[in-house]
GUZA-814308 format. One record per residue (C-alpha): residue in three letters; x, y, z. Coordinates in Angstrom, 1 decimal, decimal comma. Each point is the difference from the previous one (the first is absolute). Last residue first. Layout:
@residu Ala; x X; y Y; z Z
...
This chain:
@residu Unk; x -0,8; y 47,6; z 0,3
@residu Unk; x 3,1; y -0,7; z 2,0
@residu Unk; x 1,6; y -3,5; z -0,2
@residu Unk; x 0,1; y -1,6; z 3,4
@residu Unk; x 3,1; y -2,2; z 0,7
@residu Unk; x 0,2; y -3,7; z 0,6
@residu Unk; x 3,2; y -1,9; z 0,8
@residu Unk; x 0,3; y -3,7; z -0,9
@residu Unk; x 3,7; y 0,3; z -0,9
@residu Unk; x -0,1; y -1,5; z -3,5
@residu Unk; x -3,6; y 0,5; z -1,0
@residu Unk; x -0,5; y 3,6; z 1,1
@residu Unk; x -3,7; y 0,5; z 0,1
@residu Unk; x -1,4; y 3,4; z -0,9
@residu Unk; x -3,2; y 1,3; z 1,7
@residu Unk; x -2,5; y 1,6; z -2,2
@residu Unk; x -0,6; y 2,1; z -3,1
@residu Unk; x -3,2; y 0,1; z -1,9
@residu Unk; x 0,0; y 1,5; z -3,5
@residu Unk; x -3,2; y 1,6; z -0,9
@residu Unk; x -2,0; y -0,6; z -3,2
@residu Unk; x -1,9; y 3,3; z -0,2
@residu Unk; x 3,0; y 1,4; z -2,0
@residu Unk; x -1,1; y -2,3; z -2,8
@residu Unk; x -3,2; y 2,0; z -0,6
@residu Unk; x 1,8; y 2,9; z -1,8
@residu Unk; x 1,8; y -2,3; z -2,4
@residu Unk; x -3,1; y -2,1; z -0,5
@residu Unk; x -1,9; y 3,2; z -1,0
@residu Unk; x 2,8; y 0,6; z -2,4
@residu Unk; x -0,4; y -3,5; z -1,4
@residu Unk; x -3,7; y 0,7; z -0,6
@residu Unk; x 0,9; y 3,2; z -1,8
@residu Unk; x 2,5; y -1,8; z -2,2
@residu Unk; x -2,6; y -2,6; z -0,9
@residu Unk; x -2,3; y 2,8; z -1,2
@residu Unk; x 3,0; y 1,5; z -1,8
@residu Unk; x 0,4; y -3,3; z -1,9
@residu Unk; x -3,7; y -0,1; z -0,9
@residu Unk; x 0,1; y 3,7; z -1,2
@residu Unk; x 3,1; y -0,7; z -2,1
@residu Unk; x -2,3; y -1,3; z -2,7
@residu Unk; x -0,6; y 3,7; z -0,7
@residu Unk; x -1,4; y 0,4; z -3,5
@residu Unk; x -3,4; y 0,9; z 1,6
@residu Unk; x -1,7; y -3,2; z -1,3
@residu Unk; x 3,0; y -2,0; z 1,1
@residu Unk; x -0,2; y 1,6; z 3,4
@residu Unk; x -3,5; y -1,4; z 0,5
@residu Unk; x 1,0; y -3,5; z -1,1
@residu Unk; x 3,1; y 0,2; z 2,3
@residu Unk; x -2,0; y 1,2; z 2,9
@residu Unk; x -2,6; y -2,8; z -0,5
@residu Unk; x 2,7; y -2,6; z -0,2
@residu Unk; x 1,6; y 1,2; z 3,2
@residu Unk; x -3,3; y -0,2; z 1,8
@residu Unk; x -0,9; y -3,4; z -1,5
@residu Unk; x 3,5; y -1,4; z 0,8
@residu Unk; x 0,3; y 1,3; z 3,7
@residu Unk; x -3,3; y -1,3; z 1,4
@residu Unk; x 0,8; y -3,7; z 0,3
@residu Unk; x 3,6; y 0,4; z 1,0
@residu Unk; x -1,1; y 2,4; z 2,7
@residu Unk; x -2,4; y -2,5; z 1,4
@residu Unk; x 2,7; y -2,7; z -0,1
@residu Unk; x 2,3; y 2,2; z 2,0
@residu Unk; x -2,6; y 0,7; z 2,7
@residu Unk; x -0,8; y -3,7; z 0,3
@residu Unk; x 3,7; y -0,9; z 0,2
@residu Unk; x 0,7; y 2,6; z 2,7
@residu Unk; x -3,0; y -1,3; z 2,1
@residu Unk; x 1,2; y -3,6; z -0,5
@residu Unk; x 3,5; y 1,0; z 1,1
@residu Unk; x -1,5; y 1,5; z 3,2
@residu Unk; x -2,1; y -3,1; z 0,5
@residu Unk; x 3,0; y -2,3; z -0,5
@residu Unk; x 2,1; y 2,0; z 2,4
@residu Unk; x -2,7; y -0,2; z 2,7
@residu Unk; x 1,6; y -2,6; z 2,3
@residu Unk; x 3,5; y 1,3; z -0,6
@residu Unk; x -0,9; y 3,1; z 2,0
@residu Unk; x 0,0; y 3,8; z -0,5
@residu Unk; x 0,4; y 0,0; z -3,8
@residu Unk; x 1,9; y 3,1; z -1,1
@residu Unk; x 3,2; y -1,8; z -0,5
@residu Unk; x -1,6; y -2,5; z -2,4
@residu Unk; x -1,7; y 2,7; z -1,9
@residu Unk; x 3,3; y 1,9; z -0,3
@residu Unk; x 1,7; y -3,1; z -1,4
@residu Unk; x -2,7; y -0,4; z -2,6
@residu Unk; x 0,2; y 3,7; z -0,9
@residu Unk; x 3,7; y -0,2; z -0,6
@residu Unk; x -0,6; y -3,1; z -2,2
@residu Unk; x -2,2; y 2,2; z -2,2
@residu Unk; x 2,1; y 3,1; z -0,2
@residu Unk; x 3,2; y -1,5; z -1,5
@residu Unk; x -1,8; y -1,5; z -3,0
@residu Unk; x -2,0; y 3,1; z -0,6
@residu Unk; x 2,8; y 2,6; z 0,2
@residu Unk; x 2,7; y -1,8; z -1,9
@residu Unk; x -2,6; y -1,4; z -2,4
@residu Unk; x -1,2; y 3,4; z -1,0
@residu Unk; x 3,5; y 1,4; z -0,5
@residu Unk; x 1,1; y -3,0; z -2,0
@residu Unk; x -3,1; y 0,1; z -2,1
@residu Unk; x 0,5; y 3,7; z -0,8
@residu Unk; x 3,6; y -0,7; z -1,0
@residu Unk; x -1,1; y -2,9; z -2,1
@residu Unk; x -2,4; y 2,2; z -1,9
@residu Unk; x 2,7; y 2,7; z -0,5
@residu Unk; x 2,4; y -2,5; z -1,4
@residu Unk; x -2,7; y -1,2; z -2,4
@residu Unk; x -1,0; y 3,5; z -1,2
@residu Unk; x 3,5; y 1,3; z -0,7
@residu Unk; x 0,0; y -0,5; z -3,8
@residu Unk; x -3,7; y 0,9; z -0,2
@residu Unk; x 0,5; y 3,4; z 1,6
@residu Unk; x -1,5; y 0,5; z 3,5
@residu Unk; x -2,9; y 2,4; z 0,3
@residu Unk; x -2,6; y -2,7; z 0,4
@residu Unk; x 2,1; y -1,6; z 2,8
@residu Unk; x -1,2; y 3,1; z 2,0
@residu Unk; x -3,1; y -2,0; z 0,9
@residu Unk; x 2,2; y -2,3; z 2,2
@residu Unk; x 1,8; y 2,6; z 2,1
@residu Unk; x -2,8; y 0,8; z 2,4
@residu Unk; x -0,8; y -3,6; z 1,0
@residu Unk; x 3,5; y -1,0; z 1,3
@residu Unk; x 0,5; y 3,5; z 1,5
@residu Unk; x -3,0; y -0,5; z 2,3
@residu Unk; x 2,1; y -2,6; z 2,0
@residu Unk; x 2,5; y 2,5; z 1,5
@residu Unk; x -1,8; y 0,4; z 3,3
@residu Unk; x -0,9; y -3,7; z 0,2
@residu Unk; x 3,6; y -1,1; z -0,6
@residu Unk; x 1,6; y 2,4; z 2,5
@residu Unk; x -2,6; y -0,7; z 2,7
@residu Unk; x 0,3; y -3,8; z -0,4
@residu Unk; x 3,8; y 0,2; z 0,0
@residu Unk; x -0,2; y 1,8; z 3,4
@residu Unk; x -2,3; y -2,6; z 1,4
@residu Unk; x 1,8; y -3,1; z -1,2
@residu Unk; x 3,6; y 1,2; z 0,7
@residu Unk; x 2,5; y 1,6; z -2,4
@residu Unk; x 2,7; y -2,7; z 0,0
@residu Unk; x -2,0; y -3,2; z 0,5
@residu Unk; x -2,9; y 1,2; z -2,1
@residu Unk; x 2,4; y 0,9; z -2,8
@residu Unk; x 1,9; y -3,3; z 0,2
@residu Unk; x -3,3; y -2,1; z -0,2
@residu Unk; x -1,7; y 2,1; z -2,7
@residu Unk; x 2,6; y 0,3; z -2,8
@residu Unk; x 0,9; y -3,6; z -0,9
@residu Unk; x -2,9; y -2,3; z 0,2
@residu Unk; x -3,0; y 2,3; z -0,2
@residu Unk; x 1,5; y 2,6; z -2,3
@residu Unk; x 1,4; y -2,6; z -2,3
@residu Unk; x -3,3; y -1,9; z -0,2
@residu Unk; x -1,8; y 3,3; z -0,9
@residu Unk; x 2,5; y 0,7; z -2,7
@residu Unk; x -0,5; y -3,5; z -1,4
@residu Unk; x -3,8; y 0,5; z 0,0
@residu Unk; x 0,4; y 3,4; z -1,7
@residu Unk; x 2,0; y -1,8; z -2,7
@residu Unk; x -2,9; y -2,3; z -0,6
@residu Unk; x -2,4; y 2,9; z -0,2
@residu Unk; x 2,3; y 1,7; z -2,6
@residu Unk; x 0,1; y -3,2; z -2,1
@residu Unk; x -3,8; y -0,3; z 0,1
@residu Unk; x -0,4; y 3,7; z -0,9
@residu Unk; x 2,2; y -0,5; z -3,0
@residu Unk; x -2,1; y -3,0; z -1,1
@residu Unk; x -3,2; y 2,0; z 0,4
@residu Unk; x 1,4; y 2,7; z -2,2
@residu Unk; x 0,9; y 3,5; z 1,4
@residu Unk; x -1,9; y 3,1; z -0,9
@residu Unk; x 1,4; y 2,1; z 2,9
@residu Unk; x -3,3; y 1,4; z 1,3
@residu Unk; x -2,8; y 2,3; z -1,0
@residu Unk; x 0,1; y 3,8; z 0,2
@residu Unk; x 2,0; y 1,7; z 2,8
@residu Unk; x -0,5; y 3,8; z 0,0
@residu Unk; x 0,3; y 1,0; z 3,6
@residu Unk; x 3,1; y 2,1; z -0,6
@residu Unk; x -1,9; y 2,1; z -2,5
@residu Unk; x 2,5; y 1,9; z -2,2
@residu Unk; x -0,4; y -2,3; z -3,0
@residu Unk; x 2,4; y -0,4; z -2,9
@residu Unk; x 2,1; y -2,7; z 1,6
@residu Unk; x -2,8; y -2,5; z 0,2
@residu Unk; x -0,5; y 0,0; z -3,8
@residu Unk; x 3,6; y -0,9; z -0,5
@residu Unk; x -0,4; y -3,2; z 1,9
@residu Unk; x -2,8; y -1,3; z -2,1
@residu Unk; x -3,1; y -0,9; z 2,1
@residu Unk; x 0,1; y -3,5; z 1,3
@residu Unk; x -2,9; y -2,4; z 0,1
@residu Unk; x -0,7; y -1,8; z 3,2
@residu Unk; x 2,1; y -3,2; z 0,6
@residu Unk; x 2,4; y 1,4; z 2,7
@residu Unk; x -2,7; y 2,0; z 1,8
@residu Unk; x -2,3; y -3,0; z 0,2
@residu Unk; x 2,9; y -2,3; z 1,1
@residu Unk; x 0,9; y 2,4; z 2,8
@residu Unk; x -3,4; y 1,0; z 1,2
@residu Unk; x -1,0; y -3,2; z 1,9
@residu Unk; x 3,3; y -0,6; z 1,7
@residu Unk; x 0,3; y 3,7; z 0,9
@residu Unk; x -3,5; y 0,1; z 1,4
@residu Unk; x 0,8; y -3,1; z 2,1
@residu Unk; x 2,9; y 1,8; z 1,7
@residu Unk; x -2,2; y 3,1; z 0,6
@residu Unk; x -2,5; y -2,1; z 1,9
@residu Unk; x 2,3; y -2,4; z 1,8
@residu Unk; x 2,1; y 2,9; z 1,3
@residu Unk; x -3,1; y 1,7; z 1,4
@residu Unk; x -1,2; y -3,2; z 1,6
@residu Unk; x 3,4; y -0,8; z 1,6
@residu Unk; x 0,2; y 3,5; z 1,4
@residu Unk; x -3,5; y -0,3; z 1,4
@residu Unk; x 0,9; y -3,4; z 1,6
@residu Unk; x 3,1; y 1,6; z 1,5
@residu Unk; x -2,0; y 2,8; z 1,6
@residu Unk; x -2,7; y -2,4; z 1,1
@residu Unk; x 2,5; y -2,1; z 1,9
@residu Unk; x 1,5; y 3,0; z 1,8
@residu Unk; x -3,3; y 1,6; z 0,8
@residu Unk; x -1,3; y -3,3; z 1,6
@residu Unk; x -2,7; y -2,0; z -1,8
@residu Unk; x 1,4; y -3,4; z 0,8
@residu Unk; x -1,8; y -0,2; z 3,4
@residu Unk; x 1,1; y -2,9; z 2,2
@residu Unk; x -3,0; y -2,3; z 0,5
@residu Unk; x 1,8; y -3,3; z -0,9
@residu Unk; x -1,5; y -2,2; z 2,7
@residu Unk; x 0,2; y -3,8; z 0,2
@residu Unk; x 3,8; y -0,2; z 0,0
@residu Unk; x 0,1; y 2,3; z 3,0
@residu Unk; x 3,2; y 1,8; z 0,7
@residu Unk; x -0,6; y 3,0; z 2,3
@residu Unk; x -0,3; y 3,1; z -2,0
@residu Unk; x 3,2; y 1,6; z -1,1
@residu Unk; x 1,6; y 3,3; z 0,8
@residu Unk; x 2,9; y 0,2; z -2,4
@residu Unk; x 3,4; y -0,2; z 1,7
@residu Unk; x 2,4; y 0,9; z -2,7
@residu Unk; x 3,0; y -2,3; z -0,5
@residu Unk; x 0,9; y 1,5; z -3,3
@residu Unk; x -2,7; y 1,6; z -2,0
@residu Unk; x 0,4; y 1,2; z -3,5
@residu Unk; x 1,8; y 2,9; z -1,7
@residu Unk; x 2,1; y -2,4; z -1,8
@residu Unk; x 3,3; y 1,3; z 1,2
@residu Unk; x -1,5; y -0,1; z 3,5
@residu Unk; x 0,1; y -3,8; z -0,2
@residu Unk; x -2,7; y -2,1; z 1,5
@residu Unk; x 0,0; y -3,0; z 2,3
@residu Unk; x -3,4; y -1,1; z 1,4
@residu Unk; x 0,8; y -1,1; z 3,5
@residu Unk; x -0,2; y -3,3; z 1,9
@residu Unk; x 1,0; y 0,4; z 3,6
@residu Unk; x 3,7; y -0,7; z 0,9
@residu Unk; x 2,4; y -2,9; z 0,1
@residu Unk; x -2,0; y -2,9; z -1,3
@residu Unk; x -0,9; y 1,8; z -3,2
@residu Unk; x 3,6; y 0,6; z -0,7
@residu Unk; x 0,2; y -1,6; z -3,5
@residu Unk; x -3,5; y 1,2; z -0,8
@residu Unk; x -2,8; y -2,6; z -0,5
@residu Unk; x -2,2; y 0,7; z -2,9
@residu Unk; x -3,5; y 1,6; z 0,2
@residu Unk; x 1,2; y 1,9; z 3,1
@residu Unk; x -2,3; y -0,4; z 3,0
@residu Unk; x -2,1; y 3,0; z 0,8
@residu Unk; x -3,1; y -1,5; z -1,5
@residu Unk; x 0,5; y -3,0; z 2,3
@residu Unk; x 1,9; y -3,2; z 0,0
@residu Unk; x 1,8; y -0,8; z 3,3
@residu Unk; x 3,6; y -1,1; z -0,7
@residu Unk; x 1,1; y -2,9; z 2,3
@residu Unk; x 0,1; y -2,7; z -2,7
@residu Unk; x 2,1; y 2,1; z -2,5
@residu Unk; x -1,9; y 1,1; z -3,1
@residu Unk; x -0,3; y -1,3; z -3,6
@residu Unk; x -1,0; y -3,5; z 1,1
@residu Unk; x -3,0; y 1,6; z 1,8
@residu Unk; x -1,7; y 0,6; z -3,4
@residu Unk; x -0,9; y 3,7; z -0,5
@residu Unk; x -3,7; y 0,6; z 0,1
@residu Unk; x -0,2; y 3,1; z 2,2
@residu Unk; x 2,7; y 1,9; z -2,0
@residu Unk; x -1,6; y -0,9; z -3,4
@residu Unk; x 2,8; y -1,1; z -2,2
@residu Unk; x -1,2; y -3,5; z -1,2
@residu Unk; x 2,7; y -1,7; z -1,9
@residu Unk; x 0,0; y -0,5; z -3,8
@residu Unk; x 1,5; y -3,3; z -1,3
@residu Unk; x -2,9; y -2,5; z -0,4
@residu Unk; x -3,1; y 2,1; z -0,4
@residu Unk; x 1,8; y 2,9; z -1,7
@residu Unk; x 1,7; y -2,3; z -2,6
@residu Unk; x -3,3; y -1,7; z -0,7
@residu Unk; x -1,9; y 3,3; z -0,4
@residu Unk; x 2,8; y 1,5; z -2,2
@residu Unk; x -0,1; y -3,1; z -2,3
@residu Unk; x -3,8; y 0,4; z -0,2
@residu Unk; x 0,3; y 3,7; z -0,9
@residu Unk; x 2,4; y -0,9; z -2,8
@residu Unk; x -2,6; y -2,5; z -1,3
@residu Unk; x -2,7; y 2,6; z 0,2
@residu Unk; x 2,2; y 2,4; z -2,1
@residu Unk; x 0,4; y -2,7; z -2,7
@residu Unk; x -3,7; y -0,7; z 0,1
@residu Unk; x -0,8; y 3,7; z -0,4
@residu Unk; x 2,3; y 0,3; z -2,9
@residu Unk; x -1,7; y -3,1; z -1,6
@residu Unk; x -3,6; y 1,0; z 0,6
@residu Unk; x -0,1; y 3,2; z -2,2
@residu Unk; x -1,1; y -1,7; z -3,2
@residu Unk; x -2,8; y -2,0; z 1,6
@residu Unk; x -1,7; y -1,8; z -2,9
@residu Unk; x 3,4; y -0,2; z -1,9
@residu Unk; x 1,8; y -1,0; z 3,2
@residu Unk; x -2,4; y -2,9; z 0,5
@residu Unk; x 0,6; y -1,3; z -3,5
@residu Unk; x -2,5; y 0,7; z -2,8
@residu Unk; x 2,6; y 1,3; z -2,4
@residu Unk; x 3,5; y -1,2; z 0,7
@residu Unk; x 2,3; y 1,0; z 2,9
@residu Unk; x 3,5; y -1,1; z -0,8
@residu Unk; x -0,1; y 0,5; z -3,8
@residu Unk; x -2,0; y 3,2; z 0,5
@residu Unk; x 2,7; y 1,7; z 2,1
@residu Unk; x -0,8; y 3,7; z 0,1
@residu Unk; x -3,7; y 0,0; z -0,9
@residu Unk; x -0,8; y -3,2; z 1,9
@residu Unk; x 2,2; y 1,3; z 2,9
@residu Unk; x -2,5; y 2,8; z 0,7
@residu Unk; x 2,1; y 1,5; z 2,9
@residu Unk; x 3,3; y -1,9; z 0,5
@residu Unk; x 2,7; y 2,5; z -1,0
@residu Unk; x -1,8; y 3,2; z 1,1
@residu Unk; x -1,3; y -1,2; z 3,4
@residu Unk; x 3,3; y -1,8; z 0,8
@residu Unk; x 2,0; y 3,2; z -0,8
@residu Unk; x -2,5; y 2,1; z 1,9
@residu Unk; x 0,8; y -2,1; z 3,1
@residu Unk; x 3,8; y -0,2; z -0,4
@residu Unk; x 0,7; y 3,7; z 0,2
@residu Unk; x -2,6; y 0,7; z 2,8
@residu Unk; x 1,4; y -3,0; z 1,9
@residu Unk; x 3,5; y 1,3; z 0,0
@residu Unk; x -1,2; y 3,4; z 1,3
@residu Unk; x -2,0; y -1,8; z 2,7
@residu Unk; x 3,1; y -1,9; z 1,0
@residu Unk; x 2,0; y 3,2; z 0,4
@residu Unk; x -2,8; y 1,6; z 2,0
@residu Unk; x 0,2; y -3,1; z 2,2
@residu Unk; x 3,8; y 0,0; z 0,4
@residu Unk; x 0,4; y 3,8; z 0,8
@residu Unk; x -1,4; y -0,5; z 3,5
@residu Unk; x 2,6; y -2,6; z 0,9
@residu Unk; x 3,0; y 2,1; z -1,1
@residu Unk; x -1,2; y 3,1; z 1,7
@residu Unk; x -1,0; y -1,9; z 3,2
@residu Unk; x 3,1; y -2,0; z 0,6
@residu Unk; x 1,8; y 2,8; z 1,9
@residu Unk; x -3,1; y 0,3; z 2,3
@residu Unk; x 0,4; y -3,6; z 1,3
@residu Unk; x -3,3; y -1,8; z 0,6
@residu Unk; x -0,9; y -1,1; z -3,6
@residu Unk; x -2,4; y -2,9; z -0,1
@residu Unk; x -2,8; y 1,9; z 1,6
@residu Unk; x 0,2; y 3,0; z -2,4
@residu Unk; x 0,2; y -2,3; z -3,0
@residu Unk; x -3,0; y -1,9; z 1,3
@residu Unk; x -2,0; y 3,2; z 0,3
@residu Unk; x 0,8; y 1,1; z -3,5
@residu Unk; x -1,0; y -3,4; z -1,2
@residu Unk; x -3,3; y 0,1; z 1,8
@residu Unk; x -1,0; y 3,5; z -1,2
@residu Unk; x 0,7; y -0,8; z -3,7
@residu Unk; x -1,4; y -3,5; z 0,3
@residu Unk; x -3,5; y 0,9; z 1,0
@residu Unk; x -1,6; y -1,7; z -3,0
@residu Unk; x -3,4; y -1,7; z 0,4
@residu Unk; x -2,0; y 3,1; z -1,0
@residu Unk; x 2,3; y 0,9; z -2,9
@residu Unk; x -0,1; y -3,5; z -1,5
@residu Unk; x -3,8; y -0,1; z 0,4
@residu Unk; x -0,2; y 3,4; z -1,8
@residu Unk; x 2,1; y -1,2; z -2,9
@residu Unk; x -2,1; y -3,2; z -0,4
@residu Unk; x -3,2; y 2,0; z 0,2
@residu Unk; x 1,2; y 2,3; z -2,8
@residu Unk; x 1,0; y -2,9; z -2,2
@residu Unk; x -3,4; y -1,7; z 0,7
@residu Unk; x -1,8; y 3,3; z -0,8
@residu Unk; x 2,0; y 0,7; z -3,1
@residu Unk; x -1,2; y -3,1; z -1,8
@residu Unk; x 1,5; y -3,4; z -0,9
@residu Unk; x 2,3; y -0,2; z 3,0
@residu Unk; x 2,2; y -3,1; z 0,2
@residu Unk; x 3,3; y 1,9; z 0,4
@residu Unk; x -1,6; y 2,5; z 2,3
@residu Unk; x -1,1; y -2,8; z 2,3
@residu Unk; x 3,4; y -1,7; z -0,1
@residu Unk; x 1,7; y 3,2; z 1,0
@residu Unk; x -2,4; y 0,7; z 2,8
@residu Unk; x 0,5; y -3,5; z 1,5
@residu Unk; x 3,8; y 0,6; z 0,0
@residu Unk; x -0,5; y 3,4; z 1,6
@residu Unk; x -2,2; y -1,5; z 2,8
@residu Unk; x 2,5; y -2,8; z 0,6
@residu Unk; x 2,8; y 2,6; z 0,3
@residu Unk; x -2,0; y 2,0; z 2,4
@residu Unk; x -0,8; y -3,1; z 2,1
@residu Unk; x 3,8; y -0,7; z 0,2
@residu Unk; x 0,6; y 3,4; z 1,4
@residu Unk; x -2,9; y -0,2; z 2,5
@residu Unk; x 1,3; y -3,4; z 1,2
@residu Unk; x 3,6; y 1,3; z 0,3
@residu Unk; x -0,6; y 3,2; z 1,9
@residu Unk; x -1,7; y -1,3; z 3,1
@residu Unk; x -3,5; y -0,6; z 1,3
@residu Unk; x -0,8; y 3,2; z 1,9
@residu Unk; x 2,5; y 2,6; z -1,4
@residu Unk; x -0,5; y -1,6; z -3,4
@residu Unk; x -3,7; y 0,7; z 0,3
@residu Unk; x 0,8; y 3,7; z 0,5
@residu Unk; x 2,0; y 0,2; z -3,2
@residu Unk; x -2,7; y -1,9; z -1,8
@residu Unk; x -2,7; y 2,4; z 1,1
@residu Unk; x 2,2; y 3,1; z -0,8
@residu Unk; x 0,5; y -1,1; z -3,6
@residu Unk; x -3,7; y -1,0; z -0,6
@residu Unk; x -1,5; y 3,1; z -1,6
@residu Unk; x 3,2; y 1,2; z -1,6
@residu Unk; x 0,6; y -3,5; z -1,5
@residu Unk; x -3,5; y 0,1; z -1,6
@residu Unk; x 0,8; y 3,3; z -1,6
@residu Unk; x 3,5; y -1,1; z -1,1
@residu Unk; x -1,4; y -3,1; z -1,7
@residu Unk; x -2,8; y 2,1; z -1,7
@residu Unk; x 2,7; y 2,3; z -1,5
@residu Unk; x 1,0; y -2,4; z -2,8
@residu Unk; x -3,5; y -0,9; z -1,1
@residu Unk; x -1,2; y 3,6; z 0,3
@residu Unk; x 3,0; y 1,1; z -2,1
@residu Unk; x -0,9; y -2,5; z -2,6
@residu Unk; x -3,6; y 1,1; z 0,1
@residu Unk; x 1,0; y 3,6; z -0,7
@residu Unk; x 2,4; y -1,0; z -2,8
@residu Unk; x -2,7; y -2,1; z -1,6
@residu Unk; x -2,5; y 2,8; z -0,1
@residu Unk; x 1,6; y 1,6; z -3,0
@residu Unk; x -0,2; y -3,3; z -1,9
@residu Unk; x -3,7; y -0,1; z 0,3
@residu Unk; x -2,1; y -1,5; z 2,8
@residu Unk; x 1,0; y -3,3; z 1,7
@residu Unk; x 1,0; y -2,5; z -2,7
@residu Unk; x 1,5; y -2,6; z 2,4
@residu Unk; x 2,9; y -0,3; z -2,4
@residu Unk; x 0,5; y 3,7; z 0,1
@residu Unk; x 0,4; y -0,2; z 3,8
@residu Unk; x 2,6; y -2,8; z -0,3
@residu Unk; x 1,9; y 2,1; z -2,6
@residu Unk; x 0,2; y 3,0; z 2,4
@residu Unk; x 1,1; y -2,2; z 2,9
@residu Unk; x 2,6; y -1,8; z -2,2
@residu Unk; x 3,3; y 1,8; z 0,9
@residu Unk; x -1,0; y 0,9; z 3,6
@residu Unk; x -1,3; y -3,4; z 1,1
@residu Unk; x 3,5; y -1,3; z 0,9
@residu Unk; x 0,2; y 2,7; z 2,6
@residu Unk; x -1,8; y -1,7; z 2,9
@residu Unk; x 1,4; y -3,4; z -0,5
@residu Unk; x 3,7; y 1,1; z -0,4
@residu Unk; x -0,5; y 2,4; z 3,0
@residu Unk; x -1,2; y -3,0; z 2,1
@residu Unk; x 2,5; y -2,7; z -1,0
@residu Unk; x 2,9; y 2,1; z 1,3
@residu Unk; x -1,3; y 0,3; z 3,5
@residu Unk; x 0,2; y -3,7; z 0,8
@residu Unk; x 3,5; y 0,0; z -1,4
@residu Unk; x 0,9; y 3,1; z 2,0
@residu Unk; x -1,3; y -1,6; z 3,2
@residu Unk; x 2,2; y -3,0; z -0,7
@residu Unk; x 3,0; y 2,3; z -0,5
@residu Unk; x -0,9; y 2,0; z 3,1
@residu Unk; x 0,0; y -3,2; z 2,0
@residu Unk; x 3,4; y -1,0; z -1,4
@residu Unk; x 1,7; y 3,3; z 0,4
@residu Unk; x -0,9; y 0,8; z 3,6
@residu Unk; x 3,0; y 2,3; z 0,4
@residu Unk; x 2,1; y -1,3; z 2,8
@residu Unk; x 0,4; y 1,5; z 3,5
@residu Unk; x -3,4; y -1,3; z 1,0
@residu Unk; x 1,2; y -3,7; z -0,5
@residu Unk; x -3,1; y -2,1; z -0,6
@residu Unk; x -0,7; y -2,9; z 2,2
@residu Unk; x -1,2; y -3,1; z -1,8
@residu Unk; x 3,3; y -1,8; z 0,0
@residu Unk; x 0,6; y 0,5; z 3,7
@residu Unk; x -3,6; y -0,9; z 0,9
@residu Unk; x 0,3; y -3,2; z -2,0
@residu Unk; x 3,3; y -0,9; z 1,7
@residu Unk; x -1,6; y 0,7; z 3,4
@residu Unk; x -2,8; y -2,4; z -0,8
């Protein structure tokens, strides 16, 4: 028994690489499944023959956003449920729900079945909140947080590259590969079943890996084999045993460089596994959730507007130079669909580079809170500069585009994991971490749902006025609001623990 306990116990001084790897594999299947519908959503709606061709884009947007709407309604519920029954069962249930949703959409023969399938997938999926919570519970050393919190956004970016590729390559296989999928076959009758089955298979693999290899991280449901025999388990007990847990009371170690808490004595309610009545609507939590919501909104508008702006007709460059109106911005850049595809792929590579290479050392050197303020205040620049691409000569257009994408990804890719860390640090007790992340996930999903139609309306209205920059300036304005609001997210300082000599000194507010 002692041998089993020794093998099962995690070393808190080491980065939890294996568990984060398994969690990343479970996470990877989800963005692949959710984004695989993007390439064929419009064609799927046209196959259902709903309205005229002009209506197809509206119904395609409705089909895509229905998942986010359902997820927004249920995100907080699943986060709270994970606080009561554990993270692992809720995570696996979310994967099962998404898998069922994919199969239902694949076999849909009218828009209502497809829409119900997407809604069911969103209602059963609380994985965003649960995964963020599990990362926070797996990582107990502050110096590991930047690296750990950059992994899941990195995985999401990889999934959003692979997902559309699966949807584009395997949709309507009878048309693309008639010798493999003859007339009258199952995939001829259901032309969009194959990509959904592929994604469902990936989800099944993630479910099996999660079931057999993923550990439960809930602080009240940790197996005893991970803790010494004489440690009493409560909400104040570290999630993972510290190397000197037997020498002094358990503390939450935090580094001042990160602007987070180190050894702070937070007033806690008496541990009671049956009661989780700690309020999650404190000013500090709500400030971070509002920041996350604002960021999610203007980030989603960028993703929605970018391909439209790239593909819209371009006015000759010389015509733009003969106007004195700085707001004159007719149309877009006039790029081909293939060129836009290449640019979006390069953007994915830029995002991966920012997540894996740039974010961890910057967060370590600058500090989480301070870097959060810098990035949020400067974020409006990434939207303001995009419409000025119209005034770039053709021979410099592509370098200018990649410059704009680098600026945007620098800000957005760094800001998201910073917000996740701040949400964890604002949570008053581990017993409500799932509920807090559920609240944040619901707010973010709601913003993802409303951002595309608003941005699209502004672009259409600006196009009639020869000012397509109107939509970009609208996103700039929202980002400026976020730059002002970010100062409501306060940095909490507390007592500093000296590891080597065991001395404790009070850091002044």
